C-alpha atoms as a printed R data frame, in Angstrom:
   type eleno elety resid chain resno      x      y       z
1  ATOM     1    CA   MET     A     1 -4.180 -2.077   7.849
2  ATOM     2    CA   LYS     A     2 -0.890 -3.759   7.054
3  ATOM     3    CA   ASN     A     3  0.762 -2.811   3.769
4  ATOM     4    CA   ILE     A     4  1.769 -5.775   1.683
5  ATOM     5    CA   LEU     A     5  3.680 -5.486  -1.574
6  ATOM     6    CA   PHE     A     6  2.989 -8.077  -4.214
7  ATOM     7    CA   ILE     A     7  3.947 -8.724  -7.799
8  ATOM     8    CA   LEU     A     8  1.354 -7.662 -10.352
9  ATOM     9    CA   SER     A     9  0.980 -8.981 -13.866
10 ATOM    10    CA   PHE     A    10  0.945 -6.023 -16.217
11 ATOM    11    CA   ASP     A    11  0.306 -6.244 -19.911
12 ATOM    12    CA   LYS     A    12  3.613 -5.942 -21.810
13 ATOM    13    CA   SER     A    13  2.242 -2.867 -23.595
14 ATOM    14    CA   VAL     A    14  2.330 -0.987 -20.270
15 ATOM    15    CA   HIS     A    15  5.682  0.769 -20.190
16 ATOM    16    CA   PHE     A    16  7.305  4.180 -19.997
17 ATOM    17    CA   ASP     A    17  9.804  5.501 -22.511
18 ATOM    18    CA   VAL     A    18 12.942  6.427 -20.571
19 ATOM    19    CA   SER     A    19 15.330  6.471 -23.515
20 ATOM    20    CA   LYS     A    20 15.827 10.255 -23.367
21 ATOM    21    CA   LEU     A    21 16.083 10.600 -19.576
22 ATOM    22    CA   PRO     A    22 19.374 10.939 -17.676
23 ATOM    23    CA   VAL     A    23 20.393  7.797 -15.780
24 ATOM    24    CA   GLU     A    24 20.046  9.461 -12.364
25 ATOM    25    CA   LEU     A    25 16.483 10.546 -13.139
26 ATOM    26    CA   ILE     A    26 15.591  7.036 -14.296
27 ATOM    27    CA   LYS     A    27 16.937  5.599 -11.039
28 ATOM    28    CA   TYR     A    28 14.895  8.138  -9.050
29 ATOM    29    CA   ARG     A    29 11.601  7.865 -10.942
30 ATOM    30    CA   TYR     A    30 11.759  4.163 -11.762
31 ATOM    31    CA   PRO     A    31 13.423  2.297  -8.865
32 ATOM    32    CA   LYS     A    32 14.557 -1.237  -9.686
33 ATOM    33    CA   GLU     A    33 12.320 -2.664  -6.956
34 ATOM    34    CA   TYR     A    34  9.276 -1.534  -8.946
35 ATOM    35    CA   TYR     A    35 10.417 -1.361 -12.576
36 ATOM    36    CA   LYS     A    36 12.429 -3.432 -15.014
37 ATOM    37    CA   ILE     A    37 14.456 -1.168 -17.314
38 ATOM    38    CA   GLU     A    38 15.125 -2.696 -20.708
39 ATOM    39    CA   ASN     A    39 15.864 -1.227 -24.148
40 ATOM    40    CA   GLY     A    40 15.025  2.330 -23.094
41 ATOM    41    CA   LYS     A    41 11.710  1.340 -21.509
42 ATOM    42    CA   ALA     A    42 10.577  1.016 -17.881
43 ATOM    43    CA   PHE     A    43  8.198 -1.901 -17.299
44 ATOM    44    CA   PRO     A    44  6.236 -1.897 -14.012
45 ATOM    45    CA   MET     A    45  6.653 -5.016 -11.856
46 ATOM    46    CA   MET     A    46  5.157 -3.958  -8.532
47 ATOM    47    CA   GLY     A    47  2.516 -1.536  -7.388
48 ATOM    48    CA   ARG     A    48  1.514  0.518  -4.366
49 ATOM    49    CA   TYR     A    49 -1.810  1.284  -2.813
50 ATOM    50    CA   VAL     A    50 -3.162  4.719  -3.686
51 ATOM    51    CA   ASP     A    51 -3.195  5.731  -0.005
52 ATOM    52    CA   ASP     A    52  0.531  4.973   0.188
53 ATOM    53    CA   LEU     A    53  1.244  7.054  -2.906
54 ATOM    54    CA   VAL     A    54 -0.674 10.051  -1.559
55 ATOM    55    CA   LYS     A    55  1.236  9.801   1.720
56 ATOM    56    CA   LEU     A    56  4.550  9.574  -0.160
57 ATOM    57    CA   TRP     A    57  3.695 12.580  -2.363
58 ATOM    58    CA   LYS     A    58  2.779 14.636   0.711
59 ATOM    59    CA   GLU     A    59  6.071 13.720   2.388
60 ATOM    60    CA   ILE     A    60  8.037 14.690  -0.718
61 ATOM    61    CA   LYS     A    61  6.137 17.996  -1.001
62 ATOM    62    CA   ASN     A    62  6.764 18.817   2.675
63 ATOM    63    CA   LYS     A    63 10.485 18.021   2.329
64 ATOM    64    CA   SER     A    64 10.775 20.308  -0.693
65 ATOM    65    CA   LYS     A    65  9.259 23.190   1.307
66 ATOM    66    CA   SER     A    66 11.942 22.847   4.000
């Protein structure tokens, strides 16, 4: 299966409050390829397949054990 990224249309009410987070943490958790940061809020613009997220989380967990 080939992974294809595509732009999703999210409702404007879907956002994350990032106003109290340090800039470096915002950049890490909400990369600009996937989120639009505006007025202390992160708005999702792109998504990932669940299988890809699980794989990514496993990789991150394994790296943290090293």
